[in-house]
C-alpha positions in Angstrom: -3.4 41.2 38.1 -0.7 41.3 35.5 0.8 38.2 37.0 -2.5 36.4 36.7 -2.8 37.4 33.1 0.7 36.3 32.4 0.1 32.9 34.0 -3.1 32.5 31.9 -1.6 33.9 28.7 1.7 31.9 28.5 0.0 28.5 28.5 -2.4 29.6 25.7 0.5 30.8 23.6 2.5 27.6 24.2 -0.5 25.4 23.3 -1.2 27.4 20.2 2.4 27.3 19.1 2.5 23.5 19.6 -0.7 23.1 17.5 0.8 25.1 14.6 3.9 23.0 14.3 4.2 20.6 11.4 5.8 17.2 11.3 8.4 16.5 8.6 6.9 13.6 6.7 7.6 13.8 2.9 5.7 12.7 -0.1 6.1 12.6 -3.9 3.7 12.7 -6.8 3.4 9.2 -8.2 1.1 6.6 -9.7 1.0 2.9 -8.9 -0.6 -0.1 -10.7 -1.0 -3.5 -9.0 -1.8 -6.5 -11.2 -2.4 -10.2 -10.3 -4.4 -13.3 -11.2 -7.7 -13.5 -9.3 -6.3 -15.9 -6.6 -2.7 -14.5 -6.6 -1.4 -17.8 -8.0 0.6 -17.8 -11.3 0.8 -20.5 -14.0 4.4 -21.4 -14.8 5.7 -19.7 -17.9 7.3 -16.6 -19.5 5.3 -13.4 -19.0 5.5 -10.0 -20.7 4.0 -6.7 -19.8 3.4 -3.8 -22.1 3.0 -0.7 -20.0 2.2 2.9 -21.1 2.0 6.0 -19.0 0.7 8.8 -21.3 3.1 8.6 -24.3 5.9 6.7 -22.5 6.0 2.9 -23.4 7.8 0.1 -21.5 8.3 -3.6 -22.2 8.9 -5.9 -19.2 9.5 -9.7 -18.9 9.7 -12.3 -16.1 9.4 -16.0 -15.7 7.1 -17.8 -13.2 8.1 -19.3 -10.9 11.9 -18.6 -11.4 11.6 -14.8 -10.8 8.9 -15.0 -8.0 9.5 -13.7 -4.5 11.2 -16.3 -2.3 10.2 -17.4 1.2 11.9 -14.3 2.7 9.2 -12.1 1.1 11.7 -9.9 -0.7 10.3 -8.0 -3.7 11.9 -9.1 -7.0 12.6 -6.5 -9.7 11.1 -7.1 -13.2 13.3 -6.5 -16.2 11.9 -3.5 -18.1 13.1 -1.5 -21.1 13.4 1.4 -20.7 13.9 1.2 -16.9 10.7 1.2 -14.9 10.0 0.6 -11.2 8.3 -2.8 -11.6 8.4 -5.6 -9.0 7.0 -9.0 -8.1 5.8 -8.7 -4.5 4.4 -11.4 -2.2 0.9 -11.5 -0.8 0.7 -11.9 3.0 -2.3 -13.1 5.1 -4.3 -10.5 7.0 -4.7 -10.6 10.7 -7.6 -8.3 10.5 -9.3 -6.0 8.0 -10.3 -3.0 10.1 -7.3 -0.8 10.7 -5.8 -0.2 7.2 -2.5 0.6 9.0 -0.4 -1.1 6.3 -1.0 0.7 3.0 2.1 -0.7 1.3 1.2 -4.4 1.8 -1.2 -6.3 -0.4 -2.9 -9.1 1.5 -5.1 -12.2 1.3 -8.4 -12.2 3.2 -9.2 -14.8 5.8 -11.0 -16.9 3.2 -8.0 -16.9 0.9 -9.4 -14.4 -1.5 -7.9 -10.9 -2.0 -9.0 -8.5 0.7 -10.1 -5.0 -0.1 -9.0 -5.5 -3.7 -5.6 -6.2 -2.3 -5.1 -2.7 -0.8 -5.1 -1.5 2.8 -6.5 -4.7 4.3 -5.2 -4.1 7.8 -2.6 -5.6 10.1 -0.8 -8.4 8.3 1.6 -11.1 9.4 5.1 -11.0 8.0 4.8 -14.4 6.4 4.4 -14.4 2.6 2.0 -16.8 1.1 3.8 -19.4 -0.9 3.5 -19.0 -4.7 1.1 -16.0 -4.4 2.4 -12.6 -5.6 1.4 -9.6 -7.6 3.1 -7.1 -9.9 3.6 -3.6 -8.7 4.5 -0.9 -11.2 5.1 2.7 -10.2 6.1 5.9 -11.9 7.0 9.3 -10.5 4.9 12.4 -11.5 1.3 12.5 -12.4 0.7 10.8 -15.8 -2.9 11.3 -17.0 -3.5 7.8 -18.4 -2.2 4.2 -18.3 -2.5 1.1 -20.4 -1.3 -2.4 -19.5 -1.2 -5.7 -21.5 -0.2 -8.9 -19.7 0.7 -12.0 -21.7 2.0 -15.5 -21.0 3.7 -16.9 -24.0 1.4 -16.1 -26.9 -1.8 -15.8 -24.7 -3.1 -12.4 -23.7 -4.2 -12.7 -20.1 -5.4 -9.1 -19.7 -5.5 -6.0 -21.9 -6.5 -2.9 -20.0 -7.3 -0.1 -22.4 -6.1 3.5 -22.0 -7.6 4.6 -18.7 -7.3 7.9 -16.8 -5.8 7.9 -13.3 -7.9 9.3 -10.5 -5.5 11.3 -8.2 -5.9 12.1 -4.5 -4.3 14.9 -2.7 -2.0 13.7 0.0 -0.9 16.0 2.9 1.1 13.8 5.3 1.6 16.6 7.8 -1.9 17.9 7.8 -3.9 20.4 5.6 -2.1 23.4 6.9 1.4 22.0 6.4 3.7 21.2 3.5 4.2 19.1 1.4 1.1 18.5 -0.8 1.3 15.6 -3.3 -0.9 14.0 -5.9 -1.0 10.2 -5.8 -3.0 7.5 -7.7 -3.3 3.7 -7.3 -5.1 1.1 -9.4 -5.5 -2.6 -8.7 -6.5 -5.0 -11.5 -7.1 -8.7 -11.5 -7.8 -11.2 -14.3 
């Protein structure tokens, strides 16, 4: 009888122990802003960005097409003062829109328009779309608000007023496991 209980009890303990283990994925608190022209194509010229996260202000500049991502699809840093994580990143064409397995790639839909607002559009090819790219700005922590102004020469292309971020709780290893992070993402087009 004890032997039968032992045989039944050990697998239950092992299965329970396996269920309670946590993976080791990490995450950090951060906020991301993605900006682009409606079709992802940029008019040649000198651009500037004025970015604010709460009370921190940044000035950034780049030139299209000189600073644009090349055919390899490498992200190109944007010059910002003070230093800010800001890049020009290429759009890639979506193979499908259903899986959302590629949260870090911004894609074009099958019709050439931006899919899902440019976020989580599914399985994408690795081929960047020529001349089509977006700005990605990120900051660590959890700023409450952001403001962005995009200009080309003397023309203001977009002026997004002070806007609050909407944060989501992220638990990459499950609700019972550490870590827990707060992350926000915003996509804007003009």
